[in-house]
C-alpha positions in Angstrom: 15.3 10.9 -23.7 18.6 11.4 -22.1 16.5 13.9 -21.1 18.2 17.2 -20.4 17.9 18.8 -17.1 16.5 22.2 -18.0 17.8 21.2 -21.4 17.4 18.3 -23.6 16.9 15.2 -21.8 16.8 15.0 -21.9 16.2 17.1 -19.7 16.4 12.8 -19.6 18.0 1.9 -26.0 18.3 -1.0 -24.0 21.3 -3.0 -23.1 19.1 -5.8 -24.4 18.5 -8.7 -22.0 21.9 -8.2 -20.4 22.8 -6.4 -17.2 24.8 -3.2 -17.0 28.5 -3.5 -17.4 30.6 -3.6 -14.2 31.8 -0.1 -14.9 28.2 1.3 -14.5 27.5 -0.8 -11.4 30.7 0.4 -9.7 30.0 4.0 -10.7 26.5 3.9 -9.4 27.1 1.8 -6.3 27.9 4.9 -4.2 24.6 6.6 -5.0 22.7 8.1 -2.1 20.0 6.0 -0.3 17.1 6.9 -2.9 -8.6 17.2 -13.3 -9.3 20.4 -11.4 -8.3 20.2 -7.8 -6.7 21.7 -4.8 -4.9 25.0 -4.9 -1.2 25.5 -4.2 -0.6 26.9 -0.7 2.3 28.1 1.4 1.2 26.1 4.4 3.7 24.1 6.5 4.1 20.4 5.7 1.5 18.1 7.2 1.2 14.4 7.5 -1.1 14.3 4.5 0.5 16.8 2.1 4.1 16.9 0.7 5.2 20.4 -0.3 7.6 20.6 -3.3 9.2 23.3 -5.4 10.6 23.2 -8.9 12.8 25.9 -10.4 10.7 25.7 -13.6 7.6 24.1 -14.9 8.4 20.9 -16.9 8.7 21.3 -20.7 5.4 19.4 -20.8 3.2 17.6 -18.2 2.2 15.1 -20.9 4.0 11.8 -21.0 4.1 11.7 -24.8 5.9 15.0 -25.0 8.1 15.6 -22.0 11.9 15.2 -22.6 13.4 16.7 -19.5 14.3 15.3 -16.1 11.8 17.7 -14.5 9.0 16.2 -16.6 10.1 12.6 -16.1 10.5 12.9 -12.4 7.2 14.6 -12.2 5.3 11.8 -14.1 7.1 8.6 -13.1 4.6 7.8 -10.4 1.6 8.7 -12.6 2.3 6.8 -15.8 3.6 3.2 -15.8 5.0 1.7 -19.0 4.8 -2.0 -20.0 8.3 -2.3 -18.6 9.9 -0.1 -16.0 12.9 0.2 -13.7 13.3 -1.0 -10.1 12.5 1.8 -7.6 15.9 1.6 -6.0 19.1 3.5 -5.6 22.2 3.0 -7.5 22.9 0.1 -9.9 19.7 -1.7 -8.9 17.7 1.3 -10.1 19.0 0.6 -13.7 17.5 -2.9 -13.8 14.4 -3.5 -15.9 11.3 -5.2 -14.5 7.8 -5.7 -15.7 5.5 -2.8 -15.3 2.0 -3.1 -16.7 3.2 -6.3 -18.5 2.9 -9.6 -16.6 6.5 -10.5 -17.3 9.5 -9.5 -19.4 8.8 -9.9 -23.2 9.3 -13.1 -25.2 11.8 -12.1 -27.9 11.9 -14.1 -31.1 12.5 -14.0 -34.8 16.1 -13.0 -34.5 15.4 -10.3 -31.9 12.7 -8.7 -34.2 9.5 -9.8 -32.4 8.5 -8.9 -28.8 5.5 -10.5 -27.2 4.0 -9.3 -24.0 0.8 -9.7 -22.0 -0.9 -7.0 -19.9 -1.7 -7.8 -16.3 -5.4 -8.5 -15.9 -7.8 -6.0 -14.3 -5.7 -2.8 -14.5 -7.5 0.5 -14.6 -6.7 4.1 -15.3 -7.3 6.7 -12.7 -10.6 7.7 -14.3 -11.9 4.1 -13.8 -11.6 2.9 -17.4 -10.0 -0.4 -18.1 -6.5 -0.7 -19.5 -6.6 -2.6 -22.8 -3.9 -4.0 -25.0 -5.1 -1.8 -27.9 -4.3 1.3 -25.9 -0.6 0.6 -26.5 -0.6 1.0 -30.3 -2.8 4.1 -29.9 -0.2 5.5 -27.5 2.7 4.9 -29.9 0.6 6.4 -32.8 0.0 9.5 -30.6 3.8 10.1 -30.4 4.0 10.5 -34.2 0.9 12.6 -34.5 2.0 15.1 -31.8 5.6 15.1 -33.1 7.0 13.7 -29.9 10.8 13.8 -29.3 10.3 10.2 -28.3 9.0 9.1 -31.7 12.4 8.1 -33.1 12.7 5.4 -30.5 9.8 3.6 -32.2 10.5 4.1 -36.0 11.9 0.6 -36.3 8.5 -0.9 -35.7 7.1 -2.3 -38.9 4.8 0.3 -40.5 5.9 3.2 -38.1 7.8 5.1 -40.8 4.8 5.0 -43.1 2.5 6.1 -40.2 4.9 8.9 -39.4 4.3 10.3 -42.9 0.6 9.7 -43.3 -0.6 9.9 -39.7 -3.4 7.5 -40.6 -4.0 3.7 -41.0 -2.4 2.6 -37.8 1.0 0.9 -37.3 0.9 -2.5 -38.9 3.7 -3.9 -36.8 1.8 -3.8 -33.5 -0.8 -6.6 -33.0 -3.1 -6.7 -30.0 -5.8 -8.8 -28.5 -7.9 -7.1 -25.8 -9.4 -10.3 -24.6 -6.1 -12.0 -23.7 -4.1 -8.8 -23.2 -1.6 -9.9 -25.8 0.7 -7.3 -27.4 3.0 -8.4 -30.3 5.5 -5.9 -31.7 7.4 -6.6 -34.9 10.5 -4.7 -35.7 12.1 -4.1 -39.1 15.5 -5.0 -37.8 17.0 -5.9 -34.4 17.2 -3.0 -32.0 19.4 -3.5 -29.0 17.8 -0.6 -27.1 14.2 -1.7 -27.5 13.6 -3.1 -24.1 14.6 0.1 -22.5 12.6 2.2 -24.9 9.5 0.2 -23.9 10.4 1.4 -20.4 10.3 5.1 -21.3 7.3 7.2 -20.3 6.7 7.8 -24.0 5.5 4.2 -24.2 3.3 4.3 -21.0 -0.2 3.3 -22.2 -2.8 6.0 -22.2 -6.5 5.4 -23.1 -6.9 4.9 -26.8 -9.2 8.0 -27.1 -6.7 10.3 -25.5 -6.7 13.6 -27.4 -3.7 13.9 -29.8 -2.5 17.3 -28.6 -0.5 18.7 -25.7 -2.4 18.0 -22.5 -0.1 19.7 -20.0 -3.0 21.8 -18.7 -5.2 18.7 -18.2 -3.0 15.6 -18.1 -4.5 12.3 -19.2 -5.4 9.6 -16.7 -2.6 7.2 -15.6 -2.0 3.9 -13.9 0.4 4.8 -11.1 -0.1 5.5 -7.4 -0.7 9.2 -8.0 -2.9 11.2 -10.4 -2.1 14.8 -11.5 -5.3 16.4 -10.1 -4.7 19.9 -11.3 -2.1 21.7 -13.5 -1.4 25.4 -14.1 1.4 25.4 -16.7 4.2 27.7 -15.7 3.1 27.9 -12.0 2.0 24.8 -10.2 0.5 21.4 -10.2 -1.0 19.0 -7.6 -1.2 15.2 -7.1 -3.8 13.1 -5.4 -3.8 9.4 -4.8 -5.0 7.4 -7.8 -8.4 6.1 -6.6 -7.8 2.8 -8.5 -4.4 2.2 -6.9 -5.5 0.7 -3.6 -8.4 -1.2 -5.1 -6.9 -2.6 -8.3 -3.5 -1.5 -9.6 -1.5 -1.5 -6.4 -1.9 -5.2 -5.6 -1.0 -6.1 -9.2 2.0 -3.7 -9.2 3.4 -4.4 -5.8 7.0 -3.6 -6.7 6.1 0.0 -7.3 5.8 2.0 -4.0 2.4 3.3 -3.3 3.4 6.6 -1.7 3.0 8.0 1.8 1.3 11.3 1.3 -2.3 11.7 0.2 -1.6 15.0 -1.6 1.5 16.5 -3.2 1.5 20.2 -4.0 4.2 21.5 -6.4 4.8 25.2 -7.0 7.4 26.9 -9.2 9.9 29.0 -7.3 12.4 30.4 -9.8 14.7 31.8 -7.2 16.8 28.9 -5.9 17.9 31.0 -2.9 14.3 31.5 -1.9 13.7 27.7 -2.3 16.7 26.9 0.0 15.4 29.2 2.7 11.9 27.7 2.5 13.4 24.2 2.9 15.5 25.2 5.9 12.4 26.8 7.5 10.4 23.7 7.0 7.9 25.4 4.7 8.9 23.2 1.8 9.8 19.5 2.1 11.9 19.2 -1.1 13.3 21.5 -3.7 13.7 19.6 -7.0 16.4 21.9 -8.4 19.9 21.9 -6.9 20.8 24.7 -4.4 22.7 27.8 -5.8 26.3 27.0 -6.6 27.6 29.6 -4.1 25.7 27.9 -1.2 26.6 24.3 -2.0 29.6 24.1 0.3 27.8 25.7 3.2 24.8 23.4 2.9 27.1 20.4 2.4 29.0 21.2 5.6 25.8 21.5 7.6 23.4 19.0 6.1 25.1 16.3 4.0 23.8 12.9 4.8 20.8 14.3 6.7 19.1 16.8 4.5 21.5 17.0 1.6 22.0 13.9 -0.5 24.6 13.7 -3.3 24.0 11.1 -6.0 26.2 10.3 -8.9 24.7 11.1 -12.3 25.4 9.8 -15.8 25.0 13.0 -17.8 27.0 15.4 -20.0 26.8 19.2 -20.2 28.0 20.8 -23.4 27.9 23.7 -25.9 26.4 22.7 -29.3 27.4 24.3 -32.6 25.1 24.3 -35.6 27.1 22.4 -38.2 24.7 23.4 -41.0 25.4 27.1 -41.2 28.3 29.5 -41.0 30.6 29.9 -39.1 30.2 26.5 -37.5 29.9 24.6 -40.8 33.7 25.0 -40.8 35.4 22.1 -38.8 38.4 24.3 -37.9 36.1 26.9 -36.3 34.4 24.2 -34.2 37.7 22.7 -33.2 38.9 26.2 -32.2 35.9 26.5 -29.9 36.7 23.2 -28.2 40.3 24.5 -27.5 38.9 27.7 -26.2 36.3 26.3 -23.7 37.9 25.6 -20.3 36.1 22.9 -18.3 37.9 24.1 -15.1 36.3 27.5 -15.4 32.9 25.9 -15.7 33.6 23.7 -12.7 33.9 27.0 -10.7 30.7 28.4 -12.2 28.8 25.2 -11.1 30.3 25.5 -7.6 31.9 22.1 -7.3 28.7 20.2 -8.5 30.3 19.6 -11.9 33.4 17.7 -13.0 35.1 18.7 -16.2 35.0 16.4 -19.3 35.6 16.8 -23.0 33.8 13.9 -24.6 30.3 12.6 -25.3 30.2 9.5 -23.0 30.3 10.3 -19.3 32.1 8.1 -16.7 30.2 5.0 -15.5 28.6 4.5 -19.0 29.6 1.4 -20.9 32.1 2.4 -23.6 33.5 5.4 -21.7 37.3 5.7 -22.2 38.8 9.0 -21.0 40.6 11.1 -23.6 41.3 14.8 -24.3 41.6 16.0 -27.8 41.4 19.7 -27.0 43.5 20.7 -24.0 42.5 24.3 -23.1 44.5 26.7 -25.3 43.0 30.1 -25.9 45.9 31.3 -28.0 45.7 28.3 -30.3 41.9 28.9 -30.7 42.5 32.5 -31.7 45.1 31.5 -34.3 42.7 28.8 -35.7 39.9 31.3 -36.1 42.2 33.8 -37.8 43.4 31.1 -40.2 39.9 29.9 -41.0 38.8 33.6 -41.4 35.1 32.8 -41.5 32.9 35.1 -43.6 30.2 35.1 -40.9 31.4 35.9 -37.4 28.1 37.1 -35.8 26.5 34.3 -33.8 23.7 34.0 -31.3 24.5 32.1 -28.1 21.5 30.4 -26.4 21.1 29.5 -22.8 18.4 29.4 -20.2 17.8 31.6 -17.1 18.6 29.0 -14.5 21.4 30.9 -12.7 24.4 28.5 -13.2 23.3 27.8 -16.8 23.0 31.5 -17.5 26.5 32.1 -16.1 27.8 29.3 -18.3 26.2 31.0 -21.3 27.8 34.3 -20.3 31.2 32.6 -20.0 30.7 31.0 -23.4 29.8 34.3 -25.0 32.9 35.9 -23.6 35.1 33.0 -24.8 33.7 33.3 -28.4 34.4 37.0 -28.4 38.0 36.5 -27.2 38.7 34.1 -30.1 37.4 36.5 -32.7 33.7 35.8 -33.2 30.9 38.3 -32.5 28.5 36.7 -30.2 25.1 37.9 -28.8 23.7 36.1 -25.8 20.0 35.1 -25.8 18.7 34.0 -22.4 15.4 32.1 -22.6 13.0 31.0 -19.8 14.0 27.6 -18.5 10.3 26.5 -19.0 10.4 26.6 -22.8 14.1 26.6 -23.5 14.3 23.1 -25.1 11.0 23.7 -27.0 12.6 26.7 -28.7 16.0 25.3 -29.5 14.4 22.0 -30.5 12.3 23.8 -33.2 14.3 24.1 -36.4 12.1 27.1 -37.5 13.4 29.2 -34.5 15.7 31.8 -36.1 19.4 32.2 -35.3 20.0 28.7 -33.8 23.8 29.1 -34.0 25.2 27.7 -30.7 24.3 27.3 -27.1 24.1 25.4 -23.8 22.6 22.0 -23.4 22.7 19.0 -21.0 21.8 15.4 -21.5 20.5 13.1 -18.8 20.2 9.5 -20.1 16.8 8.1 -21.2 18.2 4.7 -20.3 21.5 3.2 -19.3 23.0 2.4 -22.8 25.7 4.3 -24.7 23.6 4.5 -27.8 21.3 6.9 -26.0 24.1 9.5 -26.1 24.6 9.2 -29.8 21.4 8.3 -31.6 19.1 11.1 -30.3 21.8 13.8 -30.3 24.3 13.0 -33.0 22.6 10.9 -35.7 21.4 12.6 -38.8 18.1 10.6 -39.0 17.1 12.2 -35.7 17.2 15.8 -36.9 13.6 16.7 -36.4 11.6 19.8 -37.3 10.2 20.0 -33.7 11.3 18.2 -30.6 14.8 18.0 -32.0 17.6 17.0 -29.7 20.3 17.0 -32.3 20.9 20.7 -31.7 24.1 20.7 -33.8 22.1 19.2 -36.7 25.2 17.0 -37.0 25.0 14.3 -39.7 28.1 12.5 -40.8 27.4 9.5 -43.1 30.0 7.2 -41.6 29.1 8.0 -38.1 25.4 7.7 -38.9 26.0 4.1 -40.2 28.0 3.2 -37.1 25.4 4.5 -34.7 22.7 2.6 -36.6 24.7 -0.7 -36.7 25.6 -0.6 -33.1 22.0 0.0 -32.3 21.2 -3.4 -33.6 23.8 -5.3 -31.6 23.6 -6.5 -28.0 26.0 -4.7 -25.8 29.2 -6.6 -24.9 32.9 -5.9 -24.7 33.3 -5.6 -28.5 30.5 -3.1 -28.7 31.8 -1.1 -25.7 35.1 -0.8 -27.5 33.4 0.5 -30.6 31.4 3.0 -28.6 34.7 4.3 -27.2 36.0 4.7 -30.8 32.8 6.4 -31.8 33.2 8.9 -29.0 36.6 9.9 -30.3 35.4 10.0 -33.9 32.5 12.3 -33.0 34.8 14.6 -31.0 37.2 14.8 -34.0 34.3 16.4 -35.9 33.7 18.7 -32.9 29.9 19.3 -33.2 30.0 20.0 -29.4 32.3 21.5 -26.8 31.5 19.2 -23.9 32.5 20.6 -20.5 31.2 18.6 -17.6 29.2 15.9 -15.8 27.3 16.6 -12.6 26.0 15.0 -9.4 22.3 15.1 -8.5 21.8 17.2 -5.3 18.7 16.5 -3.2 17.9 19.0 -0.5 15.0 18.1 1.8 13.6 19.5 5.0 14.4 18.0 8.4 10.9 16.4 8.5 11.8 14.0 5.6 13.5 10.7 6.3 16.6 10.5 4.1 17.0 6.7 4.7 13.6 6.0 2.9 14.1 8.4 0.0 15.1 6.7 -3.3 17.0 8.7 -6.0 16.6 6.8 -9.2 19.7 6.9 -11.6 17.2 7.1 -14.5 14.3 9.3 -13.2 15.7 11.2 -10.2 13.9 11.6 -6.9 11.1 9.1 -6.4 8.2 11.1 -4.9 6.4 7.9 -3.8 9.3 7.2 -1.4 9.2 10.4 0.5 8.2 9.8 4.1 8.5 11.7 7.4 10.9 10.5 10.1 
């Protein structure tokens, strides 16, 4: 899941058994130094409670369903997959390591079989033992609940059949609870599979976990914290996992155990209010970035002490539904690309966004800068006039996060100027991706989106968002419903090959080929802004390039 930040991600494939390309390492090296329970209160921070605000409730507080950076950052310390990422800043934070598995998998049979062993003695936060057979049940749950993460696992033998029948299990996963052995057979090599095993979608849950959205009562996990209470839309709380100190922590020593006994999270939708609460010391950390119009002021006063700026590998864009008029016309889509001015959007995002016009962001293997559509509003008008689409009325979708709303308003104005008849539809950030990711939602013509990588591999920017096989009825992240046979084949083929110089060059070509079809109007890539109170030690805080701020690393000075 890039997961999209208040979009998708998302909000948020593997590079196989190889390390990231040097371009990623260089690009990330400058990153900043990284149920039923208690009520949410407005009390000042104490040594035992961390006070946090989010601008919106995560799309889901269920690891099988969440596909936003909000959801992933909220659950990373609760649910541990078989494999995970190092809890470090920068390039080191993109390196895989064993999670619940004892070691990295043994890969055999031409990269089609993965064999892992669970660490012995692990327990869920409710005291039940973690078993190897929990893993196939977890993957099956993805298909039953129509998870946006299910396409990551369709190459497992029998998964396609299970996706249709929802019964009989997935034949390609064999387990032995006595030894902890898990064997996964793939239909074909999948270069991204190690990283997909490290997504929260694959984090084992008890086999009897209900197969429905559990955001209001999240399932037990294996990490240092347990979600003790959840009130969707408003707040949630964490407490220490009672099994961490006794059992899991000693076995998972590379995962930080956390400083605070309790973490209270409340939703404050007004970013200005959240900034003021942090400055006053009533809140320790605001998960959302500060308002764009305050960024420079806060940067001048607090950068390096309370304001941390971390490079991201993401892309912000406007999608166009290629399956219906007027955006089923290539010339109309290309006109939109000429009309959108990344420089104008840089101003809207207050210097926190750098303009781009392609799918792959900088620091991602395969990125090669190009510009097919230099801003030219007059040319865009002429192209729309020449195309003369029979349908000019379009609905423009965005969410109510202030900068994203302004971006939507800008986009609406641009479409009107080039001869279309747009109507802006602003949706609550809480359920924005749920709505635009549901194909039955009416009037899905065009709108705002952002993609934060699921894992550090270029295929993650193409397969979930731009491959025809990933157009899903619900949990859809191919918002443009873009499906080009030649591009589909190339995405699928590259997904079977280990990443190297040849593949990086092909991803660069693929980027250009996609943009020639103009299913998107990309406009920028951002930096992650972390604003903390003066009581938090910025030197201890880890900002993961995959999951964002690491709540288990927050400590007082």
